[in-house]
C-alpha positions in Angstrom: 0.0 0.0 0.0 1.2 3.5 -0.9 2.8 5.4 2.1 0.5 8.5 1.6 -2.6 6.3 1.5 -1.4 4.5 4.7 -0.8 7.8 6.5 -4.2 9.1 5.4 -5.9 5.9 6.4 -4.3 5.8 9.9 -5.1 9.5 10.4 -8.8 8.9 9.6 -8.9 5.7 11.7 -7.4 7.4 14.8 -9.6 10.5 14.3 -12.8 8.5 13.9 -11.9 6.0 16.7 -11.0 8.7 19.3 -14.0 10.8 18.3 -16.5 7.9 18.7 -14.9 6.9 22.0 -15.0 10.5 23.4 -18.5 11.3 22.3 -19.8 7.9 23.5 -18.1 8.6 26.9 -19.9 11.9 27.2 -23.2 10.4 26.4 -22.8 7.6 28.9 -21.8 10.0 31.6 -24.9 12.1 31.0 -27.0 9.0 30.9 -25.7 8.0 34.3 -26.4 11.5 35.6 -30.0 11.3 34.3 -30.5 7.9 36.0 -29.2 9.3 39.3 -30.6 12.9 39.2 -33.6 12.4 36.9 -32.9 15.7 35.1 -30.3 17.8 33.3 -29.6 21.5 33.3 -30.2 23.2 29.9 -26.5 23.6 29.2 -25.9 19.9 30.0 -28.8 18.9 27.7 -27.2 20.9 24.9 -23.8 19.3 25.5 -25.4 15.8 25.5 -27.2 16.6 22.2 -23.9 18.0 20.7 -22.1 14.8 21.6 -24.9 12.8 20.0 -24.7 14.8 16.8 -20.9 14.6 16.7 -21.1 10.8 17.2 -23.5 10.4 14.3 -21.3 12.7 12.2 -18.3 10.5 12.7 -20.3 7.3 12.1 -21.9 8.7 8.9 -18.7 10.1 7.3 -15.6 9.0 9.2 -16.3 5.3 9.1 -17.1 5.1 5.3 -14.1 7.3 4.5 -11.7 5.2 6.6 -13.1 2.0 5.0 -12.7 3.4 1.5 -9.2 4.6 2.1 -8.2 1.1 3.1 -9.4 -0.3 -0.2 -13.0 -1.3 0.5 -14.9 -0.4 -2.7 -18.6 -0.5 -3.6 -19.6 0.3 0.0 -22.9 1.9 -0.9 -25.5 2.0 -3.7 -27.3 5.1 -4.8 -29.9 4.8 -2.0 -27.2 4.2 0.6 -25.3 7.3 -0.6 -28.3 9.5 -0.3 -29.0 8.4 3.2 -25.4 8.7 4.4 -24.8 12.1 2.8 -28.2 13.4 4.1 -27.5 12.2 7.6 -23.9 13.5 7.6 -24.9 17.0 6.4 -27.7 17.2 9.0 -25.3 16.3 11.8 -22.6 18.6 10.5 -25.1 21.5 10.5 -26.3 20.5 14.0 -22.7 20.7 15.2 -22.4 24.5 14.5 -26.0 25.2 15.4 -25.8 23.4 18.8 -22.5 25.1 19.6 -24.1 28.4 18.8 -27.2 27.5 21.0 -24.8 26.6 23.8 -23.1 30.0 23.7 -26.4 31.8 23.6 -27.9 29.9 26.5 -24.7 30.3 28.6 -24.6 34.0 27.9 -28.2 34.4 29.0 -27.5 32.3 32.1 -24.6 34.4 33.4 -26.0 37.8 32.2 -26.7 40.1 35.1 -30.4 40.7 35.8 -31.4 44.1 34.4 -35.1 43.9 33.8 -38.2 41.9 34.0 -37.9 40.6 30.4 -34.4 39.1 31.1 -35.7 37.6 34.4 -38.6 35.9 32.6 -36.3 34.7 29.8 -33.9 33.1 32.3 -36.7 31.3 34.0 -38.0 30.0 30.7 -34.6 28.7 29.5 -35.4 25.0 30.5 -38.7 25.2 28.6 -37.0 26.6 25.4 -34.4 23.8 25.0 -36.7 21.2 23.4 -38.4 23.6 20.9 -35.0 24.9 19.9 -33.8 21.4 19.3 -36.8 20.7 17.1 -36.3 24.0 15.2 -32.6 23.2 14.5 -33.3 19.7 13.3 -36.0 21.0 10.9 -33.6 23.7 9.6 -30.8 21.3 9.1 -33.0 18.8 7.4 -34.0 21.4 4.8 -30.5 22.7 3.9 -29.0 19.4 2.5 -32.0 18.2 0.5 -30.3 19.0 -2.9 -27.1 17.3 -2.0 -29.0 14.2 -0.9 -31.0 14.1 -4.2 -27.9 14.4 -6.3 -25.9 11.7 -4.4 -25.0 8.5 -6.1 -22.6 5.6 -6.0 -19.4 6.1 -8.1 -19.7 5.4 -11.8 -17.1 4.0 -14.2 -15.8 6.4 -16.8 -15.2 10.2 -16.7 -16.6 12.1 -13.8 -19.1 14.8 -14.9 -18.4 18.5 -14.1 -19.8 20.1 -10.9 -19.4 16.8 -9.0 -18.1 16.4 -5.5 -16.0 13.3 -5.3 -16.2 11.8 -1.9 -14.6 8.6 -2.9 -17.3 6.1 -1.8 -20.0 8.5 -3.2 -20.4 11.2 -5.7 -22.6 14.3 -5.5 -23.4 15.4 -9.1 -25.0 18.9 -9.0 -25.8 18.8 -12.8 -25.0 22.5 -13.5 -23.0 25.4 -12.1 -26.0 27.2 -10.7 -27.1 24.3 -8.5 -23.5 23.7 -7.4 -22.9 27.3 -6.3 -26.4 27.8 -4.7 -26.1 24.7 -2.7 -22.7 25.8 -1.4 -23.8 29.3 -0.8 -26.8 28.2 1.3 -24.7 25.9 3.5 -21.9 28.5 3.9 -24.5 31.3 4.7 -26.1 29.1 7.4 -22.6 28.4 8.9 -21.5 32.0 8.9 -24.7 33.3 10.5 -24.5 30.8 13.4 -20.7 31.3 13.8 -21.3 35.1 13.9 -23.9 34.7 16.6 -21.7 32.3 18.7 -18.7 34.6 18.4 -20.8 37.6 19.5 -22.2 35.7 22.5 -18.7 34.4 23.4 -17.3 38.0 23.2 -20.1 39.0 25.7 -19.2 36.0 27.9 -15.5 37.1 27.9 -16.5 40.6 29.0 -18.5 39.2 31.9 -15.7 36.8 32.8 -13.3 39.8 32.9 -15.6 41.7 35.2 -16.1 38.6 37.4 -12.3 38.2 37.7 -12.0 41.8 38.9 -14.7 41.2 41.5 -13.0 38.0 42.7 -9.7 39.9 43.2 -11.4 42.6 45.2 -13.7 40.3 47.1 -11.9 37.2 48.3 -15.0 35.2 49.1 -16.9 35.0 45.9 -20.3 33.4 45.6 -19.8 29.7 44.8 -22.8 29.4 42.5 -21.6 32.3 40.4 -18.1 30.8 40.2 -19.6 27.5 38.9 -21.5 29.4 36.2 -18.3 31.3 35.2 -16.3 28.1 34.9 -19.1 26.7 32.7 -19.0 29.9 30.6 -15.3 29.6 30.2 -15.6 26.0 28.9 -18.2 27.2 26.4 -15.9 29.9 25.1 -13.1 27.3 24.7 -15.6 25.1 22.6 -16.4 28.1 20.4 -12.8 28.9 19.9 -12.1 25.3 19.0 -15.0 25.2 16.5 -14.0 28.6 15.0 -10.5 27.4 14.2 -11.6 24.3 12.4 -14.5 26.2 10.8 -12.1 28.7 9.3 -9.9 25.9 7.8 -13.0 24.0 6.5 -14.5 27.0 4.8 -11.3 28.1 3.1 -11.2 24.7 1.5 -15.0 24.8 0.8 -14.8 28.2 -1.0 -11.9 26.8 -3.1 -14.0 23.8 -4.1 -16.8 26.2 -5.2 -14.4 27.9 -7.6 -13.6 24.7 -9.5 -15.9 22.6 -11.6 -14.7 19.3 -10.3 -13.4 18.8 -6.8 -10.8 16.1 -6.3 -11.1 13.3 -3.7 -7.9 14.5 -2.0 -9.3 18.0 -1.4 -12.7 16.5 -0.2 -10.8 14.2 2.2 -8.8 17.1 3.5 -11.9 19.1 4.1 -13.7 16.2 5.8 -10.7 15.6 8.1 -10.6 19.2 9.4 -14.5 19.3 9.6 -14.4 16.1 11.7 -11.6 17.5 14.0 -14.2 19.4 16.1 -16.4 16.3 16.5 -13.3 14.4 17.6 -11.7 16.9 20.0 -14.8 18.6 21.5 -15.8 15.7 23.8 -12.4 15.6 25.4 -12.6 19.4 26.0 -16.0 18.8 27.5 -14.7 16.0 29.8 -11.7 18.0 30.9 -13.7 21.1 31.8 -16.9 19.6 33.1 -16.5 18.6 36.7 -19.9 16.8 36.7 -18.9 14.5 33.9 -15.5 13.8 35.3 -17.1 12.8 38.7 -19.5 10.4 37.0 -16.8 8.8 34.9 -14.6 8.3 37.9 -17.6 7.0 39.8 -18.4 4.5 37.0 -14.7 3.5 36.8 -14.6 2.9 40.6 -17.8 0.8 40.5 -16.4 -1.3 37.7 -13.1 -1.8 39.6 -15.0 -2.8 42.7 -17.1 -5.3 40.7 -13.9 -6.8 39.1 -12.3 -7.2 42.5 -15.3 -9.0 44.0 -15.5 -11.3 41.0 -11.9 -12.5 41.5 -11.7 -15.9 43.2 -10.2 -16.0 46.7 -7.1 -18.0 47.2 
């Protein structure tokens, strides 16, 4: 096997494997919390949903890509390509939308009370989580319809113009107008949500700066406020992580819109950087979320105790 193909395959395999492990760990930790506490805070529910969408994203794109790189051909027929591409694009869109939702909810949570409207909005946050989830799912199911319709299994012969070559599937947009409009709609959605999340993160950073000044002047800070500020800090880190990979992803995507026929290498490079957020975000969540770390340590301790009791006595 060619060295470049081996390096690419190992990179995708490690990325997909680590991402699946990390997101599954976050979901299991939140499942354990729900079983013990019977409820989740709004931010925790968003984080759990984000881990779920990232897990699906890696399964729908990372796994087929890795299998194709290692030489497995004819993985999907036309119907399979339509389902996989549609599911992947939905979960990819949910990734940016849920990160934006997370930053908005966290900004509202730590915002100082300055009126009855904000007070009512804060009290309604738990009730707004589910309707927002439904709205984001509907939005992201509408955006990739064209890509799903034009998806097909690879054909023998010359590849038509305006076709995205994903290796195991092709997306043939038929003409330049459809090709550009599809990319513009997806890019516009991404930029709108990224702009909102960056604005909210900037507001959070201002509040964090004010809070740090208060803590320096007042040694004994309120514990609940400190917990909210730590959660806000982790949200800002998630936004920064997404923004870095989003920038790289869209530079490659804009380049692909300028050419009539994207190569598989460019598509693979874009998928790799797009999937980096889905891979690394769960580990950032685990490292900055005290509740998840405690549940994971508790589960590990219970498993260790069970193993020790199962050992035969000598």
